[in-house]
N, C-alpha and C positions, 0 to 999 in steps of 0.2 A: 706656582706660576715661577718663570725663569727670572732671577733678579738681575739687575743691571751690572755688569763688569766694568762699563766704562759710563761716565756721565760728565758731559759739558755742562756745567750750569751756567747758562747766560754767560757765555764766554766771549770776549770781544778782544780784537786785537787790529791793530792798523799797522800795516807794512808800506812805507812810501805813500803813494795816493791811494791804495786798496785798502778798503775797511772789510773785516771778517767779523761775523757773527754767528755763533754756532750755540744751540740749547738743543742737546739730545742725550736720550738714554740708548745704550747699546746692549743687548742681551748677553747674557753669559753663555758659554759653552755653545755659540754658533758661529758660522762664517758670515761676516757682513763684508759685502764689497762696498767701496767707496769710490765712486765713478764720477765722471764729468769730461767737460772737455779741457784741453791744456789751457792751463792758466787760471783754472776756476776756483782753486783752493784746495785741491784734495791734499797735497804734500804739506800744507800749512796746518791743516786739520790734524793730519797724522803727527806733525812735528809737535802740536800742542800737546796730545796724548803722550808722545815720548817724552817731552821735556826739552826739546831743542828750541822751542820758542814759549815764551812766558806770556799768559794774558795780561792785557792791562786791566781789564774787568772780569769778574766771574771766577768759577773754581772748576778744577778738574779732578775728579774723584774716581779712583780705580778701586775695584771691590769694595765699595763703601767708603774708603779712607780717602782724606784730603790728601792729594798729592800735587797740588798747585806749585808750592815752592820747592819741590824735590828735584834733584840733579837727575838726568837721563839715567845714570848708574844705580839711582836709588829706587828707580821705579819698578813695580813687579812686572815687567814687561821684557821681552826680546825682539830683536829688530831684524829684519832679513831685507836687504837693499838689492837694487838692481845690479849694483857694480860689485856685488858679494863683499866689499871691504876685507880682502884676504891681504895679508902681507907677502910680498912676494919673496923676501928672504928667509921666512919662516917655513918649516915644514906643516902639513896639515894638522898633526897631533897639536903642534904648538899654537897654531891660529886658533883651533878649537879650544885649547886650554885657555885662552885668554878670555873665553866667554866664563869660565869657572872663576878665575882670579887674574885681574890684570897683571899683578906682579908673578904670575906664574909660580905661584907656592903651591904646587900641586901634590896630592897625597897619591897613594897607590890606587885608592879608590877612585879618585878623578881619573886617573889615566885607564883604569877599567872603564869608566862612564865614557870616555872619548873612543876607545876602540869600540864598545858597544853602540854607541851612536853613529859612528862611521859604518857599522854594519847594517844598521837599521835603514841608512840611506843608500845602500848598495855600493859602499866604498870600502869595505872590508879588506885590510893589508895596505891601506893609503896612507898610513900613518907619517911615513918619512917621505912621501912625495911634495913637491914644492908647487905652488900654484900655476907656475907657467906651464908645468906639464901636464895641466888639465885640460879638458874641452870645457866649452861655457857650461853645459850641463852638469860635468862634474864639480866645478867650483859653485854651482848653484845648489848642489847637494851638500857640499861642504859648509856652506852658509847654512843650510837647515840643520845640520849636525851641530854646529855652534849654538844655534838656537835651542836645540834639543837638551844640550849639557847644561845650559842656563835653567831650565826646567821653571819657567814662570808661567803664571796663569794667562797671561795675555801675549798674542804674537802678533805683531806689527809687521807688514809686508809692504814695501813701496815698489810697484811696478816690478815684482821678481822675476818675471817672464819676459820682459819687453824685448831683450835682446837675444831671445832663443827663437830657433826657427818652429814652425807649427808642429812637428814631431816630437820635438823636446819640450815644448809648451805643453803638450797633452800629457807627456810622462812625468813633468814635474807637478802638473794639477792632480795627477793620480796619486803622486807621493804625497803632497800636502793633504789630501782627503785621508789617506791612510794613516798618516801621522796624528791628524785632528781626530780620527776615531780613536786612536790608541790612547791619546792623552786627554781628550775631552777639554782641551783649553779653548779659549776664546781667540779667534782669528779675524782681524782686521785687515783686508788686502786692498789697496788703492791700485787700480787699474783704469785705464782708458778704453779697454776692449771689452765688449758686451760679451765676446765669448767666453772671457773668463767668468762673467758674472752668470751665465747660464750653466756653466760647467761646475761652478765652485759654490756660489753663494746661496745662504738661507734666506738672508735679508740683504736689502739695498739702501745705501744712502747716495742720493744724486746730488751734487754740489753745483751752483751756478752762481758766478759773481760773489764769491766769497759767502754765500749763503745755501743752507740746506733747503732744497726745494721738493724733495721726496724722501721719505724714509718708511720703509715698508718690505713687504715679502717680495722676494724675487718676481713671483706671477703679477704682483701689483706694478713693478718697474716695468716688465716687458709688456704689459697689457695697458698701460697708461697712454691715452690718446689725447689728454687735454692740455698736458703741459707743452707749449711752444718751445721750450729750452730743451727739454728731453728729446722731443721728436727731431729737433735739429741735431743734436748730438749722435742720435741714433742714424741719422740718414747719412751724416759726415763719416760715421764708422763703417756704414755699409758701403761706402762708396770708395774706401780706401783700397 
C-alpha cells in the first residue's frame, strides 16, 4: 500500500475571520490536485505544508516525520509558484543555484547538476540568460529546473500554469508529467482549473470554505453529483 507522503493531522488555523481545518493523508509518489473556488483555502493548505503558515493546532507530517515547527527551508519540499520567483539581476544558472545553496557556495558537481536540469526542461545552453529575456513558458521551465536541483521528495506547485496561454499550459503539463515519471516524487498542485485536474491528477482534494469536502480519485471528483459546492465550482469553471 502506498504510504502517506503528507499528513495534516487535525490541523487548525484562523486567518482574520476565516477558520481553516484540515485532516488528511496524501499518498506518496502520486500527483494530487488541490482545487476549489477562489478564496476557498487552497493556498493556505499549501502554505501549511510548505511552512509559510504554522497551525494553531495539529501537526504537519512529511514522509512520516513531524515538520510542524520546521522553517520552509528545512522541510523536504520544493516549490514552484505562478510568478516563478526568479531574480531579474541574476542569470539562470545563479537563480537555479539558489535552490541548492542560498549562499551560492556551489561545487563543480552542483554546476553540472544545474546544466543537466536546464537540459531536462528544454533550456540547455541558457545558463547565462537573464529572466527578462525569457518567455513565460521558459521562466516556468527555469522554475522547474530549480525544483529539480533541490531533489526533494515532495514538489508543491501553486497555480503554476495560470498565467500561460492554452498551448503553453499543455506543454508545461506534459513536462510536469515527464519529470514526475522520471523522479517518482510526490506532487501537490494547486489549481482552479478542472482541465489541469483532468490532465494531471491521480487524486483530488476539493476545498470549500476552509475545509476539505472531497478527497478521492480523479474519477470520483469528475463524477461527483452530490456536492452542491463542487457542482457550483465546476459550473463556474465551465462558464469562464
